[in-house]
N, C-alpha and C positions, 0 to 999 in steps of 0.2 A: 494554436490548435484549441478546439473546445473540447471540453471533458465533462461529461454526465457524472455528477455524484453519486446518483442511484447506483452506476455502474462500476465505479469505482468501489463503491462499497461491496459487490458481489465478489470483490478479490481479498478487501483487507478491511479491516476494525478502523474506522474514521475516529478523528478528534469527534466529540460531541456537538461542536458549534461550525458552521461554516466560515466564522473569523476566524476559530483557533487553526483551521485547517488551512486557511489562507496565509496566515502568519507563519505559521510552520514551513509551508512551502517557500515564502517569499524570504524568511530569514535563511533559508537553506540556498537562494540564489534561483530559486524558480519563480519567475514573477509572473504575478497573477493581475493581467489587465483589465479584467471585466468579471461580475457575477450577477447573473441573470435569472429569475426565475423562470421555470418551464413547466409544462404538463395542465392537464384539463383539473384543478382543483375545484371544481365545481358539484354539488350536491343535487341541483335540479338540471342537470345536462345529463339524459339516458340514451342508449340505444333504440332507435325507431325504423321500423321498416316502411318503405314507401310500397302502399297497395295499389293507388291511383294516381294519375297525374292527366290534367286538362288543362287547357288554354285559360288565361284570366279573359273574363267576359269584356275588361273595361282598359287592359293594355298589352299590347303586343308582346313584350319583353318578359312577361310574368305567367307563371302559371300557377295552379292550385292543385296542391298535393294532400292525398288524403293518408295519413302514416298510423299505424299502429305502435305503441306508447308501451306494450305490454301489461298495461292497466286494465285491460279489458275493454278499453273505450277507441273510436276512431279520432284523430284530430284532423282539422283542417288548417292545414298552413299554406300561405301564399310564398311563393320562392321567386328568386331571380336567376338561380342557376341554371345551367345547359346541361352539367356532364353526369347526369344522373339516368335511370332507367328506372321502370317499374320494378319492385322485387329488391333493390338495393337496401343495405343498411346505413342509417346515416346518423349523426350525433342532432339530436332534440333539444333544444333549450326551453323549457317550460316555462309557462308564466310565473313571475317572480324569482328567475333565474337573473344572478348577476354575473356579465362575463368582463372580461379583459377591458381595462380602460373605463372601467365605472358603467357599460353600457348595460342596462336592466330592461329584462324583457317583460312585456306582459301581451294580455290579450288585445287586439286591435281591428280595425278596419283599414285592408288597404286596396285604395283605389274602389271603394265599396264592397268588399269581401271580407268576411270575417277571417282573423289569423290565430289560432291559438299557439302561439309559440314561434321559434325560428329555428330552421335548420341551420345547421351551422359548418361553416369552413376550418380547416386545421389552423388558420391563421387567427381565426376569431377565438379560439379555444386555448391560444398559446402554446400551441403543440409545435408548430413550425413559421420560421420567419417570413415566408412568402407560400400563398396556396392559393389557387385560382379554382373556384367552385367549391362546391360540397367535398367535405372530407367522407369518402366511401368505406367503408369498414368491410374487413371481411365476413362472411356468410357465415363464419362459426362464432360470430358476436351473438350473445343472448340478448334477445329483445327485450328491454327495460332494464338491464344492467346500466350502472353508472359509466360514465365515459371515465371518471377518476380511476376507476378498476382497471380499465384497459391502457388509459396513459396515466401513471401514475405521477403526482404532483415531483417536480425535479428541481433542480440546482444546478446551472451550467457556468463551468468554470473557462474563462478565456485565457487561457498562458500563452506566455511567450517562452518558446523553446529557444535555446542558443543553437547555432548549427553544430557544436559539436557532441551534444547529447539526442542525437538519432535514437536512442534507445527510450526516450520518453516520449516519443509520439505514437503512444496507443494506452489504452486505458490499462491492460497488464502493467506496462512498462510502468506509469505512473504510479500504479498502486503499489508495486515492486518497491519504487524509491520511498514510498510513505511508510511503508512496513521496514524500510532499513533505518529512517529518521525517527521512528516512534517505538522500534523495537518491538512490533507485531509481526504476525506470520501471514504471508501473503499466500493466498491460496493457489493451487497447483493449475496448470493451464487445463482447460476441458477441452479434449480433442478425441478423436477416433483412434483407431490403431495407426501406430507408426510405422510404417514398414522399414525394414532393414535390409541389407544385401540379399538374405536368403529368398525375399518375395520382390524384387525390383530386378529392373531389366534396363539394358542400355539399349535395345532395339527402337529402332523408329525416330532417334534424335541424333543430330550431328552437329556439334559445336564448331563452327569455322573460326570464330572469335573468340578462342580462349581466354584471352587476355581480359575482354571486356564482360564475358560472361564465363566465370569458370565453372559454374554450376546451373543445371536446367532439370527441371522435373516436370512431366505431364503425366495428368492421370485422366483415363478415359470414365465417361459417368452417362450411361445408357437410360433411355425410357424414361426422361425428364417430361415433366408437365410446368411448362413455364405460364406464369400468371401471376395475380398481385401478392404481395406479401402478406403473411399474418400480422395482425395488429403490432404485436410484441416487436417483431422485427423491424416493421416499419416506422413505429415509434423510437426504438434504438438509434437507426442511422439518421434519421430526420430532427432528432434531439439535438444534434451537433453540427446540423445546418446541411447535410449532404441529403440529395433529392431522390426520394423512392423511385425505381425503374421499375424492377420485377423481381421474383422473390430470387433467381439465380445472381443476377446484377447485386441485389442488397444483400445475399450472404457474402460475395467476395468484399463489398464494402465493410460489411460487418466484421470480418475475421481481419481486415486492414486496420479498421479501428480498435479492435481489440486486442490483437495480438502485435502490430505493426509491420506485417508482413503483408505486403501488396501479393495478391493472387490475380490472374486474369482466366476467365471464361470464353473458350472459342466454342462456335457452332462447329462441333466435330465434322458434321458432312459437308461442310464448305470449306474444309482444310484437307487438301490433296497430298495423300502420301506420307512421306517424311518429315517432321521437322528440322528446320535448319536456320540455326543461329548463325547469322554472315553479315558482313558491312553490306550495305546498301550500296547498290550501282550508280554509278554517276548518269544524273538525270532522271532516276527513277522517281514514277510520281507515287504517293500513296494517298487514300481517302481515308481520313480517320475518322472516329465516332462522333467528332464536334461537326460533322459533314463538312468540313475543310481539306481541300486538297494540298499535299505539301511536296516541294520538289526536295527529292533526298540527297547526301552525298554521301561518299564511301567513309566518312567520320560517322556516320550514324549507324546505327547497331538495330537490325530488323530480325524480326522472329517470321519465317517464312515457309511456306509449304515447299512443292517441287516446282511450281508456276510462277509464284509472285510473293510478295510479302503480305502477311496477316497482322502484323502489328508492328511499332516502333518498341522496342527494347525497353520495358523501365518506363514508359511513357504513358503511350495509350494503343489500344487496339484498333482495328480496321472495321469500317463500316460494315464493308461485306462479310467479313466473318464474326460479326458481333451476334448476341443472343437475340432472339427475337420471340413472339407468341409461336412461331411455328417450330421452333429448334426442338429436336427431340433427343440429340445427343450432344454432351458436352464435353470439351477437352480442356480441362482445368492446368494453368501454369501456375508455377511458383519455384523461383529462381534467384539468383544472386547476381547483380550486376555492379560493374566498378563504378562508383560514385561519381568519378571524376567525368566518367563518358557520358553517363545520364545528365549529368549538369549542364555538358557542353552542349549534347542533344536538345534539351529542353530550353537552353537559352538559344540557341542558334534559330529552333524553329518557331521561337516564340510561344511553345505550347507546354507551359506548367501543366501538372497534373498532381492529383493526392498523390498517387505513384510515385511519380518523379521526385516530388517533395520527401519523400522519405528513403528513396534509393541513394540520392545525391548526398544523403547526410549519412548513410550505411545504415542496415539491416542487419539484425542477428543472423550468421548464417545457420545456428542452430534452431533457428525457428521456421526454416524454410518447410520443411518435410511435417512438423508439427501443424502447421498452419494448413497445408493443404489436406491433412488429414481433417482437420477440425471444421474447414470447408467440404470438403466432401461427405462427412457426416451430417452436416446440416442440409446439403443438399439432397441427401436420401430420405431424410427425415421430414421435409418440407415439400417435396416434389414427388415423393414417391418412386425415386430412381433407382438404380443398382450401379455401384461402382464395380470396375475392373479390380480382380482379385489381387492386380500387382500394379506397381506405379513404375512408369518408365523414367530412369535418372541418366545424367551423362556427365560428366565431368568430375572435379574435385571439390570440397567444401573449403574455403581459406583457412590457413592455419589460425588458431587462437593467437593472440596478441603475446609479445613476449614479456617474460616474467620480470616484475618490478621490485627493487628492493627498498625498505625503509629502515633508516638509521632515527633510534627512537631519541638520539641526540640532538638531529638535524629537526625532528620534531619540536621538539623544546625550544631549541634556538629560534626557529622560524615562527613559532607562536608567541613567543615572550611567557610563557607558564607551561607548566610540567602537567603531562599528561601519564598516568600508567601506562607502560606497555601493556598490561592485559584490558585495558580500557580501549586503548587504539585497536588492538588485536580484534577484539569484540566487534567495534564499528566497523574495520573493514570486513570482517565475516560476514556482518549483516549487508554489506553492501555487494555478496556474493564472491568476493576473493577468497583463496584457498591458500593457506600457508605451503610454500614449498620447501622453505629451509629456515632455520634460526642458526644462528652464529654466536658461540661463544657458552661459557658455563653460565655468566651473568649475562641476560640477554639483551644484547646490544643492538640486532640488526636482526630484520626478517624479511625473507624473498617472499614474493606473493605471486601466485598465479593468477590472471586476469580473465575474469569472465569472456566469452564471446562477444556480449553486447556492448561491453565498455571500454572500446579501442580509443577512447579519449583518455585514458588511464597509460601513460606512456614514461612518464619521469616520477622521481622520487616525491618532487615538490607537488603533483597530481594526488597522491597518495595524502600527502597532508592536507591537502585541502578539502577531501573527502571526511576525514576524520574531525577537521572543525567544523564542517557544515552539519556534521550530527551532535557533536558536543555542545555546537551552539558558540557561534561567532560573536553573540552579544556577552558571552561569560568570559571573554578575553577583556583583561581589566584593562583600563585607560593607565598611560603611564607617561609621566612628565620629562621630556628630555631636557638634560640638565647641561647638556651641550649644544651651543647652536651652528656650530660649525658643519660642513658636509661629514658625515662618517665614512663616505667611499667615493670612489670615483665615479659609480653612476647620479650619487646625491649631487656631487659638484657639477656634473654635466646638467643635472635638472635644474639647479641652481641657477648656473650661467644661462640657460635657455630662457628661464621665465624671467630673468633680469633682461635680456635681450627683447623680449615681445615687449615687455615695458617700455624700454628705452624707444625701439622703433615704433611701437603704438604712439607715444607721446610723440614721435616726429610726425605724426600723421599718416604714417602706413597702416595698412591692412594687410593681415595674416591669412594666409591661405594653405590649402593643403591638396595636392595634385598626385596623381596616382603615380606608384612606384613602375610602373609599365607604362611603354612608350610604342606607339603605332608602328607596322612595317614600314609606312610612309617615311618615319624618323630615323630609319635606319641608317641611310646613307649620311645624318650629319654626327650621328652617335657611332663612330667607328670604333669595332671591336666591341660592340655592346653584347653583353652573354644573351643568348635568343634562350626562349622557355622551350621544353621538349613537347607540351602538348597545352599551347594556348588557348584561352578561352574564347577569343576572337582575333581579327585583323588589327584592333585597335590595342592588344595587348599582347604583344609578342617577346618582348625583350625587356630587360633590367635597365633603367635610365642611369646613364652615366653623368647628368648634368640635372640641375632643378630648372634652369633658364627655360627649356623648352616648355613643361608645363606652364610656366608664369607667363610666357608668351601667348600660350592656348587661352590663358584668363582674358590675357589685354584684348588680343583680338574679340572674344564675344562680347566684352564690356565696351569697347571701341562701335562695335555694332549697334549696341544697344543706346549710344549716346553718351556714354561718359566723358565729360569733360577731362578730368586729372584722374589719373589711375596711379596710384602709389602702393605697388605690393611687396611682401616679404614671405618667405617661406624656409624654416628649418625644417629639413628631411635628411634622408638619407640616399648617399649615390652609390654605383657599384662600378669599381675600377674595371678596365676592360681588360686588362692582362691577367688578372687572378680572381676577380669578382669581390674582392675585397670592397668591406662596407665603409663608408666614409661619410662624417656628419658634414655636413655644409649650410651655409646660410647663402639664399640668393636673394636680391632686391632687384626690381623692375620699375622704372617711372615712364611716364608718357602723360601728355596732354600739359595743361596751362594750370599756372596759379598766380594767386594774388601777390605783386610783389610787396616786399615791408613797406614801401612808400607809398601804396595804395591799396592797402590791405582791407581799407573801409569802402573803397569805390568799385566800380565795375572796372577799372583798367586791370588786365592781366598779360603775365610773360609768360613765354614757354619754358617747361622745365627743362633744364640741361644737364650737363654732365656735372657742373659744381654742385648740383643739389646732390646727386648722386654720391659725389667724394664727400660731400658734407655729413651725407648719413654716416657712411663709412667710418669717418675720422672721430665721430661722436663717438663711435665705438672702441676705439682705441688709437694708439699713435702708428698711423701706417706711413709708408712709402710709395708712391706712384710715378712710374717710369714708363715713358712713351714707348709702345711696342705696337707690333703688328700680330692679329689674332683673326683668324678664319670667322667672317660674317659680321665681322666689325670695321667700320669706317675709322672711326676714331677708338683705340685702344690702349689701355694700361696695365702694366704690370703690377699687382699690389705686393710690397715688401714689408718685412718685420724682422728687424736684426740681422739683415742680407739674406733672409728665406723668403723666397718667392711662395705666397700662400694665397695669391687669387688671381682675378684679373677684373678689369671692368672696361666699359665703353659705349660708344654708339652703335646698334647694330645696322645694318646695311640693307636689311629686308624693309618692304613696305608693310608693315603688320597694320600699322595706322596711317591713312591717306591724309590726315593732316597735322600729324605730330612726329618728332622723333622718339625714337624708344633707347633708353638708356637701361643698361643691365651690368649687376656686377655678381660674381660667386665667389665666395673665400672660406677657408677652410676652419670649421668651429674650433679646432681644436687652437688654431694658432689665435684666433680670438681671445680665447682663454687665457692664452699665454701674454698677449699684450694687454690685456685688462690686469693680470697679475703683476707685470712689471709697471705699470701706471699706479699701482697702488702702493705709493711711497709717502712715509709722513713728511710733510713740508709746512712748517711754521708758517703761521699768519702774519702777513707782512706789517711791520711796525711804522715804516715809511711809506708816503706818497711814491706815486709813480707818476713820471711826464710823459705825454704822447708827441709825436711829431710824422706829419703824413710825408710821403713822397706819391707823387706824380710823374709819370713817365711815358714816353714812346719808346718802342723798342722794336725790333725787326721782327716777321711774322714767324721765324723759326725758333726765336727766343722763346724759351717755357717758362712756367713760372717756377719750376725746379730751379732753371737757371739763374733766377734771380735770387731765390732764397741761397743758394751755394755762394750766391758773388757776396751778399750781404754777409753770411756766416763766416767767408774768410777775410773779413774785416777784424774779426778777433776783438769787437768790443765789449769789454767786460762789462758795461752799464747796459746794455742791450737785453732786455728779458722777453721779449715778444714780438713775432711778425704777422701780419694779419692782411690777405688780399682784401681789398672789399670794393672793389670796382676794376671793370673790365670791358673794352669794346674794340672794336675793330672799325678802322676807316672804311668808306665806302667807296671800293673800287681802287685800282692802282692808276699810275702815271706813265708816261712814256719812259721815263727814268728810273721809276722805282715801283717796288711794290706796295701793298695798303699795311701800315702799320698797325700795331698792336697799342692800346694806351693799358696801362696796367696803374693803380693805386694801391698803396700801402699803408697800415697804421703800424707805427714803430712805438714798443713802448721801453721805456728806461727806468731802470731801478737799482736804487743799492739798499742791499738789506741793514746795513749798519748806520746811515745817514739819510740826509735829506739832500737830495740834486739840487744843483743850481742853474738856472737856463744857461749861464756861460758853457759849464762843461757838458751839459746836453746838445747844446747847439755845435759844439767842436766835434764830438762823437758824430752827430749827424751828417754833420756836413764832410767829415771823412767817408764815411758810409756811400753820400751821395756821388763824390767823386771817383770811387772805387767802380759805383755802377757804370758811370760815364765811361772810366777806362777800359773797363775789362769787357763790358757787352754793348757798349756804344748806345747807351741809353740818353734817350735826348730829355732832360729833366725840366718839368713844367712847374713854374711858381705858382 
């Protein structure tokens, strides 16, 4: 959001330099994205009145104007704009003036006609970002007055407001924050009379959607003269990027920018009967102020009269009930709408607006009536209107946030430094909190009442954050950790995940992060998934029970984009169907082709297979794979560690990629941590050399790698240190008498930690293993 420094200065005393202000806000967590200068900071640009206009004799698109600059002389100006009429007051850059961008103005001939200056647009003066035609000033502007007096030089801050700080989406809100950070006093909200229950009525308003709109107010204002806004109002709204429409609409926008509460002005004569806040009817059509027609659903809340909808609640008004130059009477709306409802409506209709931006982040309920009073006062002053003696209200304002307690011991422990309780109390008081209760003769804990505009303060840690933001996060001393071991379970988990990421990236995998929510179309596969009560869209209706579905979506997109090799992993939370328990898991997916070890420098490639997936998992820990059946897999294995099932892996049966098989695995993160812990045992460096022998064999198609390892292990050869599979292929096709066989090749490593082995004893042990393979699993050994 953009903020005018001049406007902020009307509420609070600012630091002396803009750099100091930007640093103050940035260090408090309010990011300044850009700083730009605005306003007509020119001495030689004055208010002039057009007294005559005639066509240019030598150019069809130009006109020759005679203007009065207030100096007693008439000036002839050649102009290309078409949006003016005789009698209008416009900015005149006199000869010698230098405009934005270094443009120097002088007396010159344009197509053979003398021109003594230039009539200016708002963009040429740096007042607005975009402007077509001349800047037409109000008739109250004094001829000869300097434009800089009407549009003072200003500095605009482009501030990134986080979604939880809706209270900062106004000049008053940011000024209030600056006052709290600096210890200054913020000026009170300037408004009109704020009605109480004694002069308000509920007549004329019916709230049928009380959950989505707990409070609604409407005020009738009569005898309105709609027209251009005065220069000060126009300058205010345009300085922060809002286009000036007319005085009534500009006042509504001005109050929203000033106080953060959106209001909306209806043409009262086009709203028939009572106001109804209701759900839209299925298939109901609505023509909005942007000129587009929207198809509404019962999930959308509308403001309606007795016949049809006149506005989409909290988002945008209707074109048929909008304020125009012919409007005589206005109905001013100021209400509270449930943030989730507005967010859903704006998203589903693809209709974002300045109002919805604020409502979906939460507005201050206690600002609803003051904002209405402020807008009413301005409309009456600027348009000469008369407001009704009472305001119509319906519903109840949302209750204030619950109290939050702060333990001063927790404050010191979390920050790592001591802050006196009296200092912490003073800071929280500056942020608008009020002490509700203090416990103990020696003050150890205080309960605080949270102001209505700070619904983000819900926990003790939120109060601690407020204290450190004002105290100065840069004042927290740096500390050197004397211990390098994780201090908590959270630290250990963080370190584990960091190590896993490094290991998997080193293997050539890419980390992705997918949504925690799954689409309705995926519910059939995610049996028992916990569904959301109020989903934002059909693509986000339930909590995921597995990471694999999200990774498959990434594979599908990359396959369509032409990727040849896709190797992905994700570390994230899943939610158990039974009770919604959150579980941290690792998932890996592989698809495509990769250069083999033998041909890595050439163009020859091989398809990724299950053993690539298994190898990636084995690099993380010592796991056992047991063949099993799993829904959605043509080849599946359960993953075990110490006899505990911790995950599964296999080849998917779907056709996600038309050219390559997809392999996936999901494993419990806590089990990986345990496997790594078990693997971290001291092992002395071998003093004596090892000897290696190979075994190549044909086995039946049903004999597995696990069967071979079990057979070799059952030989109980004490000299055998390691067994590795290094080759596998299947014979092409079956014969009439036999099925196709599997060829397996293993490397066996022999070692004794106390002496050097001889070839004879290694050969004897190797022969015994070969014989056991032949006799127990029917292996046909190859020489």
